[in-house]
N, C-alpha and C positions, 0 to 999 in steps of 0.2 A: 118524469123525474129519473134520470139516469142512476143505475145501481152503482154501488162502490167499485164492483168488478169492472163494469164498463168504463167507468171513469179512469180507473187505474191502467185499463189496457190501451186507452188513447194517449196516456201520458208519455212523453218521450223520456229518454234516459235523462235529459237535462230537467225535464219537468219533475221526474221522480226523485232526483237528488235535491232539487229546490224544495220540494214539498217535504221531504225528510228533514232537510236542514231547517226549514221553517218551523216545522213540528218541534224539533230539538230546542230551538232558540225560544219558542213560546213556552214550552215546558220548564226550560231553565230559567226564563225571566219570571215566570209565576212562581217557581219554587224558591228562587233566590231573591225575589221581590226586586228585580231589575225591570222597570216598566219599559224602558227603552228596548231593550233586548226582547221582551215579550211583544211589543209593538212591531218590531222588525220581523219577527217570526210570523206574526199575524198577517202582515203585508205580503210576505213571500207566499203564504198560503193562499190568500185571496188572488193573488196574480195567476197562481197555477189553477185555482178552481174557476176563475174566469175564462181562461183559455180553454179549459176542458169543457165547460158548458157551451162555449161559443162553437167549439169544433163538433160537440155532439148535436147541435141544433140541426133541423132539417135544411138541407140545401135546396136552393131554387135554380139550379143550373141544369140545363138540357144540353145533350151533345149528340151531334149527327155527324158521322164520318162517311167520306166517299174515297174509293181507291181508283186511280186511272193510271195506266190501263189494266185490265184484268188478266191480260196476257202479255208477258214481257220477256225479253231476252235476259239471260243471266249477266248481272252487272251493269244493265242498262237503266235509265231513269224510270222509276216508279214513284208516283206522288200520291200522297194522302192529304185530304182536305177536311179540316176539322172545323165544324161550324158550332160554336159555343153560344148559347143564349142564356142569360141570367146575370145576376150580380156576382162578380168575381171577387169583389172586395166588399166584405160585410163586417163592420166592426174591427174585432181583433183577427179576423180569419181571413186568409188569402188561399188561392187556389192555384195548382199546377196540374198538368195532364201529361200522361205518357201513354203511348200506344204500345201494345204488345205485339211484337213481330216475331213469329216463329219461337216464341218462349222468351224473347228478350225484349226488355222495355226501351222504346225509342222516346226521348224527350221531345215535347212539343211546346214551343215558346209562345205563350199566351201574352198578348199586350196587357200592360198593367194599367187598365182603364176602370174608372168608377162607373156605377150606374148599371142599369138592366139593359145593357145593349148586346146586340148580335154581332159577333166578329167571325171571320173566317180566316184561318191559318193554314197555309200549305207547308208541308214538311216531306223530306225525302224518305222513302221506304227502302231499306237496304234489300238487295236480292243476291245473297251471297251463295246460293245453291240453287240447283235446278229442282223442279217437283212443284208440288202444291204447297204454297207458303200460307199458313194461317195468319190473318191480320186481324187482331182485336182480342179480347174487348179493350176499350179505353179505360184507363185508370185515373181517376180523379182523386187528388190528394188534397185534403183540407188541412191547413196547418195554422197554428197561431202565429202572431206577430213576433213574439218573443221566443218561439220554438219550444214551448213547454208541452204541447199537444198537437197530435197529427193523427189523421185517419185516412184510409183510402177505400174507395169503392170502385168496382168494376161495372162498366155500363156499355151498352151498344152491342150489336151483333158481331160475330166472327165471319169475315169474308175470306175467300180464298183468292190468291194471286198464283196463276200458272206461270211458272218460271221456265222457259225454254232453255236448251243447251247453249252456251255460248256460241257465237258466230265465229267460225274459223275460216279464213280466206282460202279458197281452193280455186285454181285456175281453170282447169278443164277436166273433161272425162276422157279416158282411154278410148281410142277408136274401136269400132266394131266391125262387122263384115256383113256383107249382103246375104240375106236369108230368104227363105221362100215366104210368099205372102201369107201363108197360113200360120207363120210364126215358128216353124220348125228350124233345126240346126242346119239344113242343107244350105250349100254355098251356090246355089243355081242363080244366075243373074235374071232378075225380073225387073221390069220397068214399072213406073208408076208408083202409086201410094196405097196404103191399106186403110179402109174405114175402120176406126177403132172406137168411135162414139159420136154422140151429138150433144149440142148444147144450144140453149135459147140465144137468139140474136142479141149482141150487146153493141153499144155504139163503138165503131172502129173495125168490127168484123168485116172480113172480105165478103162482098155480096156474091162473088163467084163461087163461094163454098156452100151456098145455101143448098138444103136438101129439100127439094120440091115436093117429093112425095110425102115425106113426114110433115112437112109444113102444111101441106094440103089436108091431111088427116086430122092434125091436131090444132089447126087454126092459129098456130103461133109459128113465127118464122124460126126455123131450125137450122143450125150451122154444122156442117161436117167436122169431125174431128179425124184429120188424116195423118197417118203416120208413114214415115219413109222406111221402107223395109231395110235400108242400109244403116239406119241409126242404132246404135248399140243398145241392146237389151241388158239392163244392168241388174245385178243381184248383189245386195249388200247384207253381210251377215255380221251380227254382233255376238261375240262370245260372252254370254251373261253367266257363266259358271264361276262360282267362287274360286275353286282350285286353280283356275287358269291365271289368277292374279296373286296367288300366295308367293311367300318368299320375299316380300317387301314390307318395309315399315309402315307403308301407307297404301295398302291394296284398295281401299275405297277411292283414293284419289287417282290411282291408276285406272280404274273403271270409268271414273268421270271423264278422263283424258279419252278413253275409247269411245264413250258415248258422243263426246264432241266431234270426233273425227267421223263417226257413222253420220251424225246429222249433217255435217258438212258435205260428205259424199252423196247422201240422199238429196240434199238441196241442189247440189250441182247437177244431178241427173234430172230433177224436176224441171229446174230452170231452163235446161236444154230441151225439154220435152221428151226426154228418153223414157221409155217403158221401164218401170222399176219394181223390183220385188225386194222386200225387206223381211228378214227372218232372224230370230234369235236362235243360236245353236241348241238351246234347250227345247225348242219347239213350242214354247209357251206363247210366242208373239209371232204374227205374220201379217203383212200388209202389202197389198199389191196396187201400184199406181199406174194406171194405163197412160200410154204416150199421149202428148198433146203438142203437136208442132206449132199450134197458135199460142202456146203458153197461157192457155186459159186456165184461171185457178180452178183446182179440183178439190172435191171434199176429202178424196183418200190422202191427198198430200197433207191437208190440214190435220186429218186424224193421225198420220204417221208423225207429224211434228208433235202433236199433243202426247203421244204414245212415248216418244223419246224424252219428253219431259218427266215422265213418271217411271219409266222403266227401272227395275232393279235387278239384283242378282239372285241366283239360286244355288243351293248347295248341290244340285244335281251334277254328276260328273260325266255322263255319257252325252253323246251327240246325237240328235235326231237326224236320221240319214236323209229322210224324205223332205228336209227342209231346203235342200239345195238342187235346183234344177240346173240343167246344162245350158247356160245362157252365153252370151258374147263375153261379158265383163263380170266376173265374179270376185268380190273383195271380202275377205273375212278379217275383222279387227279383233284381235286377242290381246292376252298378257304374255309375259315372258315365261311363265311356268307351263303353258299349253304344249301339247305334243304337236310340233309344227309338221312332222311327218304325216301324222293322221289327218291333219288339216289339208295338207297338199294332196293327199289321195281323195279327200272329200271333195276337191275342186276339180277332179279329173275330167268331168264333162264339159268344162267350159273352154272357150278359145283364149282368153286373157284371164290368167289366175293370179291373184295377188293376195299375200299374207301380210297384213300390217300389225307390227308387234309393239305394244307399249312396253318399252324396256327401260327401266331407270338408269342402266349403265350400258348403252349400245356400243359394241366395238366398231361395226360398220352401219351406215345408213341404208345401203341397199345392196342386194346380192341376188343371183340367179341360181336356182336349184331345180333341175329336171323340168324346165319350163314353167316353174312358178316363181314369180317375183317376190322376194322377201324384203319388206321395208322394216326398218327398226328406228325408234325415236323415243325419247323420254317424255315427249308431250304430244298433244294433238297439233300443235303448231309445226314442230320438227317434222312429224309425220306427213303433214300436208304439203311441206316444202319437198319432202322426199317423193311424194306422189307426183307432184308438178314436174320434177326432174325426170322421173320415169315416163310420164306421159309425153314428155317433149322429144324423148328419143326416137 
């Protein structure tokens, strides 16, 4: 038997007003000897009581939720599938469901069918931001047919969806120059390719690239990962310092644009098989992706993509100097409040130096200063377009 406090807690505003009205009519009818008024008040009280008791009764509904895919690009489709088993219509009680996604409730339309059946319902899961998006628990609401009582319970586990930065189209990577086989910055002309790694043979690999010595030792066919010394060695730097994005009404959104451009640059380098270094200017993050002329998927590239899904800002204002090696192409993506002269000096050891500035009010899209290409744009899309124009020159 539910306590009066529990019964009152599940009553809706309509139910409470109806109960108070019924009680008033019942007392007035008895006191003034109006049986019709007293009977009407009693009926109202019985209706409210019946719905409260029905809602408080134990529910025999089970819920299981699946989310696919678990890794998704921002704003791209992600689907939840809710499997509900049990009677969703029981006397005066009905059920509805809502899934909690990143603290917000997403309604799930359940079919209005009677009987203890199992139904599966698919619904879109919004991915409005990058990062780890918590999905769950599922909120089941039991409510009376007349809306006099309702209660909600949370069930199911909380799953995480990894939301990657939005895909920004980027045409090409800026050209490099021929270097020594050891990977130094010398411009000596060497022929051939460099062996940078090995991977197990997969369907479609060129059999001429088999590394017979390693295959004989391991008992597994191993394929060479060769790199052309003339391919550009790329370094992408992300300014993750909070002061670099100050002075704007939405500094968080500017940083998101910077992350999207960095992700596009890294993806372009990986897709071309270029050796890639990624670093944050604070020095907190650093990932090295070796070159892969065969475009074979690499674990380091996936690790970098996942890192860019979760990377955040730091209040640190200084730059870690050892984060910038002298490579062919070095790009730093920063905000409008950063010291661009300092960043230009930071890139002094590279052949091609680019500073991309996320500026909400850019005066020019591209300019050249002391051998440093300065790109400005209000968004990652405009900066990507400016990059393609600069690379085509």
